C-alpha positions in Angstrom: -6.1 77.8 -0.8 -9.5 76.9 -2.0 -8.0 75.7 -5.0 -5.4 73.6 -2.9 -7.4 72.1 -1.2 -9.8 70.7 -4.5 -6.2 69.5 -5.6 -5.3 67.6 -2.2 -9.4 66.5 -2.4 -8.4 65.0 -5.7 -5.1 63.4 -4.8 -6.4 61.5 -2.4 -9.4 60.4 -4.2 -7.1 59.0 -6.9 -4.9 57.4 -4.7 -7.7 55.9 -2.6 -9.1 54.2 -6.0 -5.4 52.6 -6.9 -5.9 51.4 -3.6 -8.6 49.9 -3.8 -7.8 48.8 -7.2 -4.9 47.0 -6.2 -6.3 45.9 -3.1 -9.1 44.2 -6.1 -6.7 42.3 -7.8 -4.5 40.9 -5.0 -8.2 39.7 -3.7 -9.4 38.4 -7.0 -5.7 36.8 -7.3 -5.7 34.8 -3.7 -9.4 33.8 -4.8 -8.3 32.1 -7.9 -5.2 30.9 -6.3 -6.8 29.4 -3.3 -9.7 28.1 -5.8 -6.9 26.9 -7.8 -5.0 25.0 -4.7 -8.3 23.4 -3.8 -9.2 21.8 -7.0 -5.4 20.7 -7.1 -5.9 19.6 -3.5 -8.9 17.7 -4.6 -7.6 16.0 -7.8 -4.7 14.7 -5.9 -7.4 13.6 -3.3 -9.1 11.7 -5.6 -6.4 10.0 -7.1 -4.7 8.7 -3.6 -8.4 7.7 -3.6 -8.1 5.6 -6.7 -4.2 4.4 -5.8 -5.5 3.0 -2.2 -8.7 1.4 -3.5 -6.3 -0.2 -5.9 -4.5 -1.0 -2.9 -7.3 -3.1 -1.2 -7.9 -5.0 -4.2 -4.0 -6.2 -4.6 -3.6 -7.1 -1.2 -7.2 -8.8 -1.1 -5.7 -11.1 -4.2 -2.3 -11.9 -1.9 -4.7 -12.0 0.7 -6.8 -15.0 -1.0 -3.7 -16.9 -2.1 -1.6 -16.6 1.2 -4.6 -18.6 2.7 -4.2 -20.9 -0.1 -0.8 -21.8 0.3 -1.6 -21.5 3.9 -4.4 -24.3 3.6 -1.7 -26.6 1.4 1.3 -26.4 3.5 -0.7 -27.6 6.8 -2.4 -30.6 4.7 1.6 -31.0 3.9 2.6 -31.1 8.1 -0.8 -33.7 8.7 0.3 -35.7 5.4 3.8 -35.6 7.3 3.1 -36.5 10.6 0.2 -38.8 10.2 3.3 -40.7 7.6 0.7 -40.9 4.4 1.2 -42.5 1.8 2.8 -40.7 -1.2 -0.7 -40.8 -2.9 -1.5 -38.3 -0.4 0.4 -35.8 -1.7 -0.4 -33.7 -4.8 1.4 -31.4 -7.2 -0.2 -28.6 -5.3 1.4 -29.7 -1.4 4.7 -29.3 -2.6 4.7 -26.1 -4.8 2.9 -23.8 -2.5 6.4 -24.2 -0.4 7.8 -22.4 -2.9 5.1 -19.8 -4.3 4.6 -16.5 -2.2 2.6 -13.9 -3.6 4.2 -10.4 -3.4 2.2 -6.9 -2.6 3.5 -4.2 -4.6 1.9 -0.5 -3.9 0.3 1.8 -5.6 2.4 5.1 -4.6 2.9 6.7 -7.3 0.9 9.7 -6.4 2.2 9.6 -3.0 5.4 10.1 -4.1 4.7 12.8 -6.8 3.1 14.9 -3.3 6.1 14.5 -1.1 9.0 15.0 -4.4 6.8 18.3 -6.0 6.1 19.4 -2.3 2.7 19.7 -2.7 2.0 17.6 0.3 1.2 20.8 2.0 -1.7 21.0 -0.3 -3.7 18.9 1.6 -4.7 20.6 5.0 -6.4 18.4 6.7 -3.5 17.4 9.5 -4.5 13.8 9.9 -5.3 12.6 6.3 -1.3 13.7 6.1 -0.2 11.8 8.8 -2.5 8.8 8.3 -0.2 8.8 5.1 3.2 8.9 6.1 2.4 6.5 8.4 0.8 4.2 5.4 2.9 4.6 3.3 6.3 5.7 5.1 5.9 2.9 8.0 3.4 0.0 7.5 3.8 -0.5 3.7 8.0 -0.1 4.6 7.0 -3.3 7.0 5.4 -5.2 4.9 8.4 -4.8 2.1 10.3 -5.7 5.2 8.3 -9.0 5.4 8.4 -9.9 1.9 11.8 -9.3 1.3 12.7 -12.3 4.5 9.5 -14.4 2.8 11.1 -13.7 -0.8 14.8 -14.8 0.5 13.5 -17.6 2.6 11.5 -19.5 -0.4 14.0 -18.1 -3.1 17.5 -19.1 -1.3 16.6 -22.3 0.7 13.4 -23.8 0.1 12.9 -23.3 -3.8 16.4 -25.0 -3.6 15.9 -27.8 -1.6 12.4 -28.9 -3.1 14.2 -28.6 -6.7 17.4 -30.5 -5.6 15.8 -33.3 -2.7 12.2 -34.0 -4.0 11.2 -36.1 -7.3 8.1 -34.9 -9.1 6.0 -37.9 -10.2 6.1 -37.7 -14.6 3.3 -40.3 -14.4 0.6 -38.3 -11.9 0.2 -35.6 -10.4 2.0 -35.5 -6.8 5.7 -37.1 -6.2 7.4 -40.2 -6.0 9.2 -39.8 -2.9 8.5 -37.6 0.7 10.9 -38.9 2.3 13.4 -35.7 1.6 10.3 -33.9 3.1 10.6 -35.8 6.7 14.3 -34.3 6.7 14.0 -32.4 10.1 15.4 -28.8 7.3 12.4 -29.5 5.4 10.1 -29.2 8.3 12.2 -26.1 9.7 12.1 -25.0 6.5 8.0 -25.0 5.9 7.1 -24.2 9.4 9.1 -20.2 9.0 7.4 -20.2 6.1 4.3 -20.9 7.7 4.8 -19.1 10.5 5.7 -15.5 8.0 2.8 -15.6 5.8 0.9 -15.8 9.1 2.8 -13.0 10.3 2.1 -11.3 7.1 -1.7 -12.5 7.7 -2.1 -9.9 10.8 -0.3 -7.2 9.2 -2.1 -7.4 6.5 -5.5 -7.3 8.0 -3.9 -4.4 10.4 -2.9 -2.4 7.5 -6.4 -3.0 5.9 -8.1 -1.2 8.5 -5.8 2.0 8.7 -6.5 2.0 5.2 -9.9 1.9 5.5 -10.4 5.1 7.8 -8.1 6.9 5.8 -9.9 6.5 2.7 -12.9 7.5 5.4 -11.4 11.0 5.9 -10.2 11.6 2.1 -13.8 11.7 1.1 -15.1 13.4 4.0 -12.3 15.9 3.1 -13.4 15.2 -0.6 -16.8 16.1 0.5 -16.4 19.6 2.1 -13.8 20.9 -0.5 -16.7 20.7 -3.3 
């Protein structure tokens, strides 16, 4: 009877050792997986930050270029409505009416996260929500406005200028601005001006949201390390 009890005790101890071993193995595996996911999350966040900072730089370039164009078009309107002499119009006043810079976001990391299903690796809900809003809503709206501007410039303003405005072959300017005083030209330039101003407002709004997102990403990276 005593021998039977010793055997059960031995089996129980062996089983307990096996269970503890398996539990430790699972715990180590889980710890290793969590560490791997944490490192992967940090890498994704850092890559997103790089993309967003590049977007900030690129968008500022578009804004600066747009400000120059807006200034030239405003000067063109001043010249037109004040009946300034032809010499007042420089070549850049005319070319600015069909020179449009566009913004192209660096969305490679975000697309990779979405397509691979790894977006869930980013645990902070606000970051995921802000990313979706920025890339799927804000940037899409910018692309839509850019499409409208591109259509206006490429299909309406540029053909009109090339067909009707005579650039000077001997100086920096044009030889005849009559075509620029036509209602069609004024309406086209006015539309372009309005779209650029609308886009500028949208850019500034996006820039504020992007700055907040960058702050959240920096904070999350700091907490994960």
